[in-house]
ZAVOVEX-673410 format. One record per residue: residue number from 1; residue in one letter; chain; x negated, y negated, z of N, C-alpha, C in turn. Coordinates in pm, 1 decimal, m for minus. Each point is the difference from the previous one (the first is absolute). Example, Ala and Ser with C-alpha at 12.3 -4.5 7.8 and 13.67 -1.06 7.14 Angstrom:
BEGIN
<num 1	residu A	chaine A	nc1 m1319.0	nc2 569.0	nc3 780.0	cac1 89.0	cac2 m119.0	cac3 0.0	cc1 m90.0	cc2 m120.0	cc3 0.0>
<num 2	residu S	chaine A	nc1 35.0	nc2 m105.0	nc3 m72.0	cac1 m82.0	cac2 m119.0	cac3 6.0	cc1 77.0	cc2 m109.0	cc3 73.0>
END
This chain:
BEGIN
<num 1	residu M	chaine A	nc1 m1963.2	nc2 m2102.1	nc3 m3142.5	cac1 112.9	cac2 69.7	cac3 m67.4	cc1 137.7	cc2 m40.1	cc3 107.8>
<num 2	residu A	chaine A	nc1 88.3	nc2 m2.0	nc3 m39.4	cac1 118.0	cac2 m10.3	cac3 m14.2	cc1 75.4	cc2 102.6	cc3 117.5>
<num 3	residu Y	chaine A	nc1 90.8	nc2 m76.5	nc3 105.6	cac1 86.7	cac2 65.8	cac3 69.9	cc1 96.9	cc2 104.1	cc3 m80.8>
<num 4	residu D	chaine A	nc1 9.4	nc2 131.1	nc3 m18.2	cac1 110.7	cac2 78.0	cac3 m34.7	cc1 115.2	cc2 9.7	cc3 140.4>
<num 5	residu N	chaine A	nc1 102.0	nc2 m81.4	nc3 m77.8	cac1 125.4	cac2 25.1	cac3 101.1	cc1 72.4	cc2 144.0	cc3 8.5>
<num 6	residu K	chaine A	nc1 m68.1	nc2 73.6	nc3 m128.5	cac1 69.4	cac2 136.4	cac3 62.6	cc1 m68.1	cc2 84.8	cc3 126.6>
<num 7	residu K	chaine A	nc1 126.2	nc2 112.9	nc3 40.9	cac1 m50.3	cac2 m25.4	cac3 113.5	cc1 m9.3	cc2 161.9	cc3 m2.9>
<num 8	residu E	chaine A	nc1 m114.8	nc2 54.5	nc3 71.4	cac1 m39.5	cac2 135.1	cac3 36.2	cc1 1.7	cc2 29.8	cc3 161.5>
<num 9	residu F	chaine A	nc1 62.0	nc2 141.6	nc3 m43.0	cac1 4.5	cac2 17.5	cac3 154.9	cc1 m97.1	cc2 111.6	cc3 23.8>
<num 10	residu A	chaine A	nc1 m89.8	nc2 15.2	nc3 147.6	cac1 m58.8	cac2 134.8	cac3 23.7	cc1 48.3	cc2 113.8	cc3 21.7>
<num 11	residu S	chaine A	nc1 m56.0	nc2 107.7	nc3 m109.9	cac1 112.5	cac2 123.2	cac3 13.5	cc1 m40.0	cc2 93.3	cc3 101.3>
<num 12	residu G	chaine A	nc1 42.4	nc2 70.9	nc3 138.6	cac1 m5.4	cac2 67.1	cac3 82.6	cc1 m12.1	cc2 m80.9	cc3 143.0>
<num 13	residu L	chaine A	nc1 13.8	nc2 m144.4	nc3 m9.5	cac1 m12.5	cac2 m97.6	cac3 104.0	cc1 134.3	cc2 m37.2	cc3 53.8>
<num 14	residu Y	chaine A	nc1 m16.1	nc2 59.8	nc3 134.9	cac1 177.7	cac2 m43.2	cac3 40.9	cc1 17.0	cc2 m77.3	cc3 149.7>
<num 15	residu I	chaine A	nc1 67.1	nc2 m101.8	nc3 m35.2	cac1 m31.9	cac2 m115.4	cac3 134.0	cc1 154.8	cc2 36.3	cc3 18.5>
<num 16	residu N	chaine A	nc1 20.5	nc2 21.7	nc3 163.4	cac1 126.5	cac2 12.9	cac3 98.5	cc1 m7.1	cc2 m167.9	cc3 100.3>
<num 17	residu S	chaine A	nc1 99.9	nc2 50.8	nc3 44.1	cac1 m27.0	cac2 m132.1	cac3 52.3	cc1 38.7	cc2 47.1	cc3 197.4>
<num 18	residu T	chaine A	nc1 m28.6	nc2 m87.7	nc3 15.1	cac1 m19.3	cac2 4.6	cac3 147.0	cc1 156.4	cc2 m109.9	cc3 120.2>
<num 19	residu P	chaine A	nc1 16.7	nc2 46.4	nc3 82.7	cac1 70.5	cac2 m120.6	cac3 94.8	cc1 m93.1	cc2 m121.7	cc3 5.7>
<num 20	residu L	chaine A	nc1 m107.0	nc2 18.6	nc3 0.7	cac1 m69.9	cac2 m169.5	cac3 7.9	cc1 15.0	cc2 m71.1	cc3 m163.5>
<num 21	residu T	chaine A	nc1 m34.1	nc2 95.1	nc3 m108.6	cac1 33.0	cac2 m62.7	cac3 m78.7	cc1 155.6	cc2 12.0	cc3 m126.6>
<num 22	residu S	chaine A	nc1 110.9	nc2 56.1	nc3 106.1	cac1 93.2	cac2 m11.2	cac3 m70.9	cc1 70.4	cc2 m98.5	cc3 m27.2>
<num 23	residu N	chaine A	nc1 m5.1	nc2 m61.2	nc3 138.4	cac1 71.5	cac2 m165.6	cac3 41.3	cc1 m84.8	cc2 m96.1	cc3 m114.3>
<num 24	residu I	chaine A	nc1 m91.2	nc2 20.1	nc3 m30.5	cac1 m90.3	cac2 m122.2	cac3 m55.6	cc1 99.4	cc2 m122.2	cc3 m126.9>
<num 25	residu E	chaine A	nc1 m1.1	nc2 m69.6	nc3 m2.2	cac1 78.8	cac2 m73.6	cac3 m138.5	cc1 m151.6	cc2 m60.1	cc3 m67.6>
<num 26	residu T	chaine A	nc1 45.9	nc2 16.0	nc3 m154.4	cac1 m40.9	cac2 m31.7	cac3 m104.1	cc1 42.0	cc2 m126.3	cc3 m63.7>
<num 27	residu S	chaine A	nc1 m73.0	nc2 m67.2	nc3 m88.7	cac1 39.7	cac2 m128.0	cac3 m75.3	cc1 m40.9	cc2 87.8	cc3 m161.1>
<num 28	residu K	chaine A	nc1 8.0	nc2 m155.9	nc3 m77.2	cac1 m34.3	cac2 82.9	cac3 m153.1	cc1 m187.8	cc2 m70.7	cc3 m3.0>
<num 29	residu E	chaine A	nc1 m10.6	nc2 m104.9	nc3 130.8	cac1 m138.9	cac2 m21.2	cac3 7.9	cc1 m63.3	cc2 104.6	cc3 41.5>
<num 30	residu N	chaine A	nc1 65.7	nc2 64.5	nc3 142.9	cac1 m69.6	cac2 48.9	cac3 123.7	cc1 17.7	cc2 122.2	cc3 m5.7>
<num 31	residu F	chaine A	nc1 m23.5	nc2 108.5	nc3 m110.4	cac1 88.7	cac2 156.0	cac3 13.4	cc1 m159.6	cc2 118.9	cc3 6.4>
<num 32	residu V	chaine A	nc1 m146.7	nc2 m32.8	nc3 m4.8	cac1 m70.3	cac2 57.0	cac3 16.3	cc1 m61.0	cc2 83.0	cc3 142.1>
<num 33	residu F	chaine A	nc1 14.8	nc2 61.8	nc3 20.8	cac1 m18.8	cac2 68.1	cac3 147.4	cc1 m182.2	cc2 12.4	cc3 49.8>
<num 34	residu F	chaine A	nc1 m23.3	nc2 64.8	nc3 m105.6	cac1 m115.7	cac2 44.6	cac3 2.7	cc1 m81.5	cc2 4.9	cc3 m147.4>
<num 35	residu R	chaine A	nc1 m135.5	nc2 m56.2	nc3 14.1	cac1 m103.3	cac2 49.0	cac3 m111.9	cc1 m43.2	cc2 65.0	cc3 m4.7>
<num 36	residu I	chaine A	nc1 m10.4	nc2 142.9	nc3 m46.0	cac1 m51.3	cac2 127.0	cac3 18.8	cc1 m116.2	cc2 m46.7	cc3 m108.5>
<num 37	residu G	chaine A	nc1 m104.9	nc2 47.9	nc3 20.3	cac1 m120.1	cac2 24.0	cac3 m34.8	cc1 m118.1	cc2 142.2	cc3 m24.0>
<num 38	residu I	chaine A	nc1 1.3	nc2 92.1	nc3 m112.2	cac1 m23.5	cac2 106.7	cac3 34.2	cc1 m141.0	cc2 12.2	cc3 m129.7>
<num 39	residu N	chaine A	nc1 m114.6	nc2 63.2	nc3 100.9	cac1 m121.4	cac2 29.5	cac3 m58.8	cc1 21.0	cc2 148.1	cc3 m101.7>
<num 40	residu K	chaine A	nc1 39.2	nc2 41.6	nc3 m129.9	cac1 78.7	cac2 84.4	cac3 m11.4	cc1 m108.4	cc2 133.7	cc3 61.8>
<num 41	residu R	chaine A	nc1 m148.1	nc2 m9.6	nc3 m60.0	cac1 m94.9	cac2 71.9	cac3 21.3	cc1 29.3	cc2 79.7	cc3 149.0>
<num 42	residu E	chaine A	nc1 m39.4	nc2 m66.8	nc3 109.5	cac1 9.9	cac2 3.8	cac3 162.0	cc1 139.5	cc2 80.2	cc3 12.9>
<num 43	residu L	chaine A	nc1 142.2	nc2 m86.5	nc3 m66.7	cac1 83.7	cac2 61.8	cac3 49.8	cc1 19.3	cc2 181.1	cc3 m75.1>
<num 44	residu M	chaine A	nc1 m19.7	nc2 14.0	nc3 m89.6	cac1 1.3	cac2 110.6	cac3 m99.3	cc1 m79.6	cc2 136.2	cc3 104.6>
<num 45	residu D	chaine A	nc1 m115.0	nc2 m97.9	nc3 32.4	cac1 m74.7	cac2 136.0	cac3 98.5	cc1 57.0	cc2 39.3	cc3 140.9>
<num 46	residu Y	chaine A	nc1 49.0	nc2 m119.6	nc3 35.8	cac1 66.7	cac2 23.2	cac3 154.7	cc1 173.7	cc2 126.6	cc3 m83.1>
<num 47	residu L	chaine A	nc1 31.7	nc2 m63.4	nc3 m89.4	cac1 117.1	cac2 130.0	cac3 m41.4	cc1 m41.6	cc2 96.6	cc3 m11.7>
<num 48	residu E	chaine A	nc1 m114.8	nc2 32.9	nc3 m84.8	cac1 2.5	cac2 105.4	cac3 m16.9	cc1 m95.4	cc2 90.8	cc3 132.2>
<num 49	residu N	chaine A	nc1 m22.3	nc2 m73.8	nc3 96.2	cac1 m53.6	cac2 90.1	cac3 95.8	cc1 105.2	cc2 27.4	cc3 104.5>
<num 50	residu K	chaine A	nc1 96.0	nc2 m76.0	nc3 10.3	cac1 116.0	cac2 m43.7	cac3 117.3	cc1 126.8	cc2 101.0	cc3 m28.0>
<num 51	residu P	chaine A	nc1 0.2	nc2 140.9	nc3 69.8	cac1 140.1	cac2 51.8	cac3 m17.8	cc1 129.1	cc2 m83.7	cc3 3.1>
<num 52	residu A	chaine A	nc1 75.8	nc2 12.7	nc3 m60.7	cac1 122.8	cac2 m15.1	cac3 m7.9	cc1 135.1	cc2 77.2	cc3 100.5>
<num 53	residu N	chaine A	nc1 100.5	nc2 m82.7	nc3 48.6	cac1 69.2	cac2 61.4	cac3 67.3	cc1 76.0	cc2 110.6	cc3 m62.5>
<num 54	residu D	chaine A	nc1 50.7	nc2 67.5	nc3 44.7	cac1 150.4	cac2 125.1	cac3 m47.0	cc1 63.5	cc2 m36.7	cc3 m81.4>
<num 55	residu K	chaine A	nc1 9.9	nc2 m152.1	nc3 m60.5	cac1 87.2	cac2 m35.6	cac3 m136.7	cc1 m92.4	cc2 m54.3	cc3 m56.7>
<num 56	residu G	chaine A	nc1 m139.0	nc2 m24.2	nc3 1.3	cac1 m82.3	cac2 m57.1	cac3 m103.1	cc1 m28.5	cc2 m152.2	cc3 25.3>
<num 57	residu F	chaine A	nc1 m17.1	nc2 m18.4	nc3 115.0	cac1 27.3	cac2 m153.3	cac3 35.7	cc1 m84.9	cc2 m18.4	cc3 139.0>
<num 58	residu I	chaine A	nc1 m85.3	nc2 m112.6	nc3 m95.8	cac1 m131.6	cac2 m50.0	cac3 150.1	cc1 115.8	cc2 m183.0	cc3 44.6>
<num 59	residu N	chaine A	nc1 13.4	nc2 37.8	nc3 128.0	cac1 100.4	cac2 m90.2	cac3 44.2	cc1 m111.5	cc2 m121.7	cc3 44.2>
<num 60	residu L	chaine A	nc1 38.0	nc2 m149.2	nc3 m34.0	cac1 m67.4	cac2 m101.6	cac3 39.9	cc1 55.1	cc2 m103.8	cc3 84.9>
<num 61	residu D	chaine A	nc1 m73.8	nc2 m61.0	nc3 130.3	cac1 124.1	cac2 m69.7	cac3 70.5	cc1 m66.6	cc2 m127.8	cc3 m36.9>
<num 62	residu V	chaine A	nc1 38.0	nc2 m106.4	nc3 m11.3	cac1 m76.9	cac2 m136.9	cac3 11.1	cc1 39.9	cc2 m63.0	cc3 92.8>
<num 63	residu K	chaine A	nc1 m163.7	nc2 m52.3	nc3 77.2	cac1 73.1	cac2 m44.0	cac3 140.0	cc1 m112.0	cc2 m129.4	cc3 m40.8>
<num 64	residu Q	chaine A	nc1 47.3	nc2 m125.2	nc3 169.9	cac1 m122.0	cac2 m79.1	cac3 15.3	cc1 m86.3	cc2 27.8	cc3 80.2>
<num 65	residu S	chaine A	nc1 m104.7	nc2 m82.3	nc3 0.8	cac1 m119.2	cac2 18.9	cac3 88.0	cc1 32.0	cc2 m51.4	cc3 116.6>
<num 66	residu A	chaine A	nc1 m52.3	nc2 35.7	nc3 89.0	cac1 86.9	cac2 m104.0	cac3 150.2	cc1 m80.8	cc2 m154.9	cc3 12.6>
<num 67	residu D	chaine A	nc1 m84.7	nc2 m17.9	nc3 m73.6	cac1 m9.8	cac2 m131.6	cac3 m10.2	cc1 50.8	cc2 m84.5	cc3 m135.1>
<num 68	residu K	chaine A	nc1 124.7	nc2 83.0	nc3 m42.2	cac1 54.6	cac2 m49.4	cac3 m81.1	cc1 m66.8	cc2 m82.1	cc3 m124.1>
<num 69	residu T	chaine A	nc1 m108.0	nc2 57.1	nc3 m41.4	cac1 m85.8	cac2 m88.8	cac3 m94.6	cc1 m2.1	cc2 110.5	cc3 m143.2>
<num 70	residu K	chaine A	nc1 41.8	nc2 110.4	nc3 13.5	cac1 m26.5	cac2 121.4	cac3 m86.8	cc1 133.0	cc2 71.0	cc3 m6.9>
<num 71	residu F	chaine A	nc1 65.2	nc2 55.4	nc3 m144.5	cac1 45.5	cac2 114.1	cac3 12.6	cc1 m60.1	cc2 87.0	cc3 m42.5>
<num 72	residu Y	chaine A	nc1 79.2	nc2 157.1	nc3 21.0	cac1 m140.5	cac2 89.7	cac3 m26.5	cc1 119.2	cc2 157.2	cc3 m39.8>
<num 73	residu A	chaine A	nc1 m21.3	nc2 66.8	nc3 m66.7	cac1 45.0	cac2 144.1	cac3 m9.0	cc1 m54.0	cc2 129.6	cc3 126.6>
<num 74	residu E	chaine A	nc1 94.8	nc2 25.4	nc3 48.2	cac1 m15.5	cac2 115.0	cac3 90.1	cc1 74.1	cc2 100.2	cc3 m110.0>
<num 75	residu V	chaine A	nc1 m83.2	nc2 149.9	nc3 12.6	cac1 42.0	cac2 119.9	cac3 m27.9	cc1 56.9	cc2 20.4	cc3 123.7>
<num 76	residu N	chaine A	nc1 166.0	nc2 59.7	nc3 m37.0	cac1 131.7	cac2 30.9	cac3 111.3	cc1 m41.5	cc2 162.1	cc3 m8.0>
<num 77	residu N	chaine A	nc1 m77.1	nc2 77.1	nc3 100.2	cac1 44.4	cac2 138.0	cac3 14.3	cc1 83.1	cc2 51.7	cc3 99.9>
<num 78	residu Y	chaine A	nc1 101.9	nc2 m61.0	nc3 m9.4	cac1 153.0	cac2 35.4	cac3 121.5	cc1 46.5	cc2 131.1	cc3 m68.8>
<num 79	residu K	chaine A	nc1 m44.9	nc2 122.3	nc3 97.2	cac1 60.0	cac2 92.5	cac3 m45.5	cc1 127.0	cc2 47.0	cc3 118.4>
<num 80	residu P	chaine A	nc1 122.6	nc2 m3.8	nc3 m49.7	cac1 97.3	cac2 53.4	cac3 137.3	cc1 m58.9	cc2 125.4	cc3 53.1>
<num 81	residu R	chaine A	nc1 25.3	nc2 30.1	nc3 168.5	cac1 m9.7	cac2 99.5	cac3 42.4	cc1 63.0	cc2 126.5	cc3 m35.4>
<num 82	residu E	chaine A	nc1 m2.0	nc2 106.1	nc3 m48.8	cac1 80.0	cac2 128.0	cac3 m40.5	cc1 94.3	cc2 25.1	cc3 137.9>
<num 83	residu D	chaine A	nc1 15.9	nc2 m10.2	nc3 113.8	cac1 37.6	cac2 27.9	cac3 107.1	cc1 122.3	cc2 m121.4	cc3 20.4>
<num 84	residu N	chaine A	nc1 4.0	nc2 m98.7	nc3 m36.4	cac1 94.0	cac2 m107.8	cac3 m13.7	cc1 65.3	cc2 m76.5	cc3 m89.5>
<num 85	residu P	chaine A	nc1 104.9	nc2 75.0	nc3 m35.1	cac1 104.8	cac2 m38.5	cac3 m133.5	cc1 55.3	cc2 m182.0	cc3 m25.9>
<num 86	residu I	chaine A	nc1 m23.6	nc2 m6.1	nc3 147.2	cac1 29.6	cac2 m136.8	cac3 13.4	cc1 m121.4	cc2 m79.2	cc3 m80.4>
<num 87	residu E	chaine A	nc1 m96.6	nc2 m30.0	nc3 38.1	cac1 m133.6	cac2 6.0	cac3 m102.1	cc1 m37.7	cc2 4.1	cc3 m108.0>
<num 88	residu Q	chaine A	nc1 77.2	nc2 106.6	nc3 m54.0	cac1 m28.9	cac2 42.1	cac3 m68.7	cc1 6.4	cc2 m98.2	cc3 m167.2>
<num 89	residu N	chaine A	nc1 161.6	nc2 m82.1	nc3 68.7	cac1 76.4	cac2 m134.3	cac3 m101.4	cc1 m88.8	cc2 m102.7	cc3 m38.6>
<num 90	residu R	chaine A	nc1 m151.5	nc2 m61.0	nc3 145.2	cac1 m12.1	cac2 m98.1	cac3 m41.6	cc1 m84.3	cc2 m43.6	cc3 m92.8>
<num 91	residu S	chaine A	nc1 m83.9	nc2 145.3	nc3 m75.7	cac1 m40.1	cac2 m28.3	cac3 m146.0	cc1 46.0	cc2 m46.5	cc3 m110.5>
<num 92	residu G	chaine A	nc1 111.4	nc2 m41.0	nc3 5.7	cac1 81.7	cac2 m101.3	cac3 m84.4	cc1 88.3	cc2 115.2	cc3 m109.6>
<num 93	residu D	chaine A	nc1 m32.6	nc2 128.5	nc3 27.6	cac1 104.3	cac2 94.2	cac3 m80.6	cc1 129.3	cc2 4.3	cc3 86.0>
<num 94	residu N	chaine A	nc1 77.1	nc2 m40.0	nc3 m99.2	cac1 176.8	cac2 m15.9	cac3 41.1	cc1 21.8	cc2 114.5	cc3 22.1>
<num 95	residu T	chaine A	nc1 m50.7	nc2 147.2	nc3 41.4	cac1 101.7	cac2 129.4	cac3 m4.3	cc1 40.3	cc2 8.8	cc3 102.8>
<num 96	residu P	chaine A	nc1 123.8	nc2 50.8	nc3 63.2	cac1 43.0	cac2 8.5	cac3 146.5	cc1 m38.4	cc2 71.3	cc3 49.7>
<num 97	residu T	chaine A	nc1 m10.9	nc2 m30.8	nc3 115.9	cac1 m73.5	cac2 73.2	cac3 142.6	cc1 81.7	cc2 56.7	cc3 91.0>
<num 98	residu S	chaine A	nc1 m18.3	nc2 107.3	nc3 55.8	cac1 70.8	cac2 54.3	cac3 129.7	cc1 m19.2	cc2 m133.5	cc3 147.7>
<num 99	residu S	chaine A	nc1 99.6	nc2 4.3	nc3 44.3	cac1 m23.3	cac2 m96.6	cac3 129.4	cc1 m67.1	cc2 100.2	cc3 129.0>
<num 100	residu S	chaine A	nc1 m45.7	nc2 m68.6	nc3 78.7	cac1 m157.5	cac2 73.6	cac3 58.5	cc1 142.4	cc2 70.3	cc3 100.1>
<num 101	residu K	chaine A	nc1 m80.0	nc2 48.1	nc3 135.4	cac1 41.5	cac2 45.7	cac3 119.4	cc1 66.9	cc2 m93.4	cc3 60.0>
<num 102	residu Y	chaine A	nc1 m64.7	nc2 m79.7	nc3 12.3	cac1 70.7	cac2 m138.4	cac3 120.9	cc1 132.8	cc2 m71.6	cc3 m49.9>
<num 103	residu L	chaine A	nc1 m28.6	nc2 m21.0	nc3 m139.4	cac1 101.7	cac2 m74.9	cac3 m60.9	cc1 120.3	cc2 102.2	cc3 16.3>
<num 104	residu K	chaine A	nc1 19.2	nc2 103.1	nc3 7.3	cac1 132.5	cac2 107.1	cac3 1.0	cc1 25.5	cc2 3.7	cc3 119.3>
<num 105	residu D	chaine A	nc1 m124.0	nc2 29.6	nc3 62.4	cac1 37.2	cac2 m18.0	cac3 193.8	cc1 80.0	cc2 m149.1	cc3 44.1>
<num 106	residu F	chaine A	nc1 m65.0	nc2 m112.2	nc3 m44.4	cac1 90.5	cac2 m79.9	cac3 m30.5	cc1 104.6	cc2 m69.5	cc3 m23.4>
<num 107	residu E	chaine A	nc1 42.0	nc2 88.6	nc3 m112.4	cac1 152.5	cac2 22.1	cac3 m65.2	cc1 92.1	cc2 76.9	cc3 77.8>
<num 108	residu A	chaine A	nc1 m67.4	nc2 96.4	nc3 15.1	cac1 63.1	cac2 120.4	cac3 46.1	cc1 61.8	cc2 m109.1	cc3 165.3>
<num 109	residu K	chaine A	nc1 m118.4	nc2 m71.2	nc3 80.4	cac1 79.2	cac2 m52.5	cac3 102.6	cc1 84.3	cc2 m132.3	cc3 7.8>
<num 110	residu K	chaine A	nc1 m19.6	nc2 m24.7	nc3 m106.2	cac1 136.7	cac2 m114.4	cac3 m21.3	cc1 66.0	cc2 68.6	cc3 m70.8>
<num 111	residu K	chaine A	nc1 34.9	nc2 117.7	nc3 m36.8	cac1 155.3	cac2 48.8	cac3 m0.8	cc1 9.2	cc2 49.8	cc3 89.3>
<num 112	residu R	chaine A	nc1 m52.4	nc2 38.7	nc3 105.9	cac1 7.4	cac2 78.1	cac3 129.0	cc1 75.3	cc2 m125.4	cc3 103.5>
<num 113	residu E	chaine A	nc1 m8.4	nc2 m163.4	nc3 8.1	cac1 44.1	cac2 m67.3	cac3 66.9	cc1 124.1	cc2 m16.3	cc3 m61.2>
<num 114	residu Q	chaine A	nc1 m26.1	nc2 m45.4	nc3 m133.7	cac1 122.0	cac2 m62.2	cac3 m107.4	cc1 129.3	cc2 80.3	cc3 85.4>
<num 115	residu K	chaine A	nc1 m17.2	nc2 130.7	nc3 m20.5	cac1 78.5	cac2 95.1	cac3 19.4	cc1 116.0	cc2 3.5	cc3 187.5>
<num 116	residu E	chaine A	nc1 m144.7	nc2 m26.2	nc3 80.7	cac1 16.1	cac2 m31.1	cac3 118.1	cc1 74.5	cc2 m122.2	cc3 6.7>
<num 117	residu Q	chaine A	nc1 m21.3	nc2 m106.2	nc3 m66.1	cac1 94.4	cac2 m125.9	cac3 17.1	cc1 119.1	cc2 25.9	cc3 m59.0>
<num 118	residu W	chaine A	nc1 22.3	nc2 52.5	nc3 m99.5	cac1 132.0	cac2 23.8	cac3 m24.8	cc1 81.8	cc2 52.8	cc3 37.1>
<num 119	residu E	chaine A	nc1 m31.1	nc2 144.9	nc3 62.0	cac1 46.3	cac2 107.2	cac3 127.2	cc1 55.0	cc2 m117.5	cc3 110.5>
<num 120	residu Q	chaine A	nc1 m109.5	nc2 m64.3	nc3 42.5	cac1 44.9	cac2 m130.3	cac3 86.7	cc1 117.5	cc2 m89.3	cc3 m9.4>
<num 121	residu S	chaine A	nc1 m8.1	nc2 m48.3	nc3 m123.0	cac1 126.6	cac2 m124.2	cac3 m28.0	cc1 96.7	cc2 114.6	cc3 1.0>
<num 122	residu K	chaine A	nc1 3.0	nc2 144.6	nc3 m71.0	cac1 104.4	cac2 33.6	cac3 16.7	cc1 85.2	cc2 49.8	cc3 127.6>
<num 123	residu E	chaine A	nc1 m78.4	nc2 69.6	nc3 95.8	cac1 23.6	cac2 m13.7	cac3 136.5	cc1 54.7	cc2 m133.4	cc3 76.7>
<num 124	residu D	chaine A	nc1 m51.0	nc2 m110.5	nc3 m55.7	cac1 38.0	cac2 m136.5	cac3 100.2	cc1 172.1	cc2 m46.1	cc3 m73.0>
<num 125	residu K	chaine A	nc1 m38.0	nc2 42.2	nc3 m94.2	cac1 181.8	cac2 m54.7	cac3 m98.3	cc1 112.9	cc2 79.9	cc3 74.2>
<num 126	residu F	chaine A	nc1 m42.2	nc2 97.3	nc3 53.3	cac1 113.9	cac2 106.8	cac3 16.4	cc1 11.6	cc2 m37.2	cc3 157.5>
<num 127	residu D	chaine A	nc1 m109.7	nc2 m5.9	nc3 43.7	cac1 14.4	cac2 m57.2	cac3 141.6	cc1 97.6	cc2 m83.8	cc3 100.8>
<num 128	residu E	chaine A	nc1 42.8	nc2 m97.4	nc3 m95.7	cac1 75.0	cac2 m136.3	cac3 6.2	cc1 155.6	cc2 38.7	cc3 m60.2>
<num 129	residu P	chaine A	nc1 67.6	nc2 m82.5	nc3 79.6	cac1 150.8	cac2 77.1	cac3 m69.1	cc1 m24.2	cc2 m142.8	cc3 m91.4>
<num 130	residu P	chaine A	nc1 104.8	nc2 55.9	nc3 m136.1	cac1 1.2	cac2 m110.3	cac3 m136.6	cc1 70.7	cc2 m147.8	cc3 24.4>
<num 131	residu F	chaine A	nc1 41.4	nc2 m7.0	nc3 147.5	cac1 90.2	cac2 m123.6	cac3 7.2	cc1 m33.3	cc2 m64.8	cc3 87.7>
END
């Protein structure tokens, strides 16, 4: 059977970069990151029995084994804690999140310090005569 040069893309499969992969250089000869083999029957059985997240996805992380001899796909079941709005943005969802209490306290403290420095520098300027 001859090789068909017509490209076909897997529908419903989305590949996202990570900080590790975003800096990898490619060339005309070296541009394939992974070769993925799919056992259609096994994968379909798995997908039919695995619930998707609220957006309809099952997310996978491709990882390397500790002995560095294999790569494997692990299901990413990460769910942000509902009581931590900063954590909620780690899911890859780019919706804006509100600042945490700690960040608000930090910003307020910095603002107070800046105001105190400004007031002190204003007082220092008028303590000495201009000549």
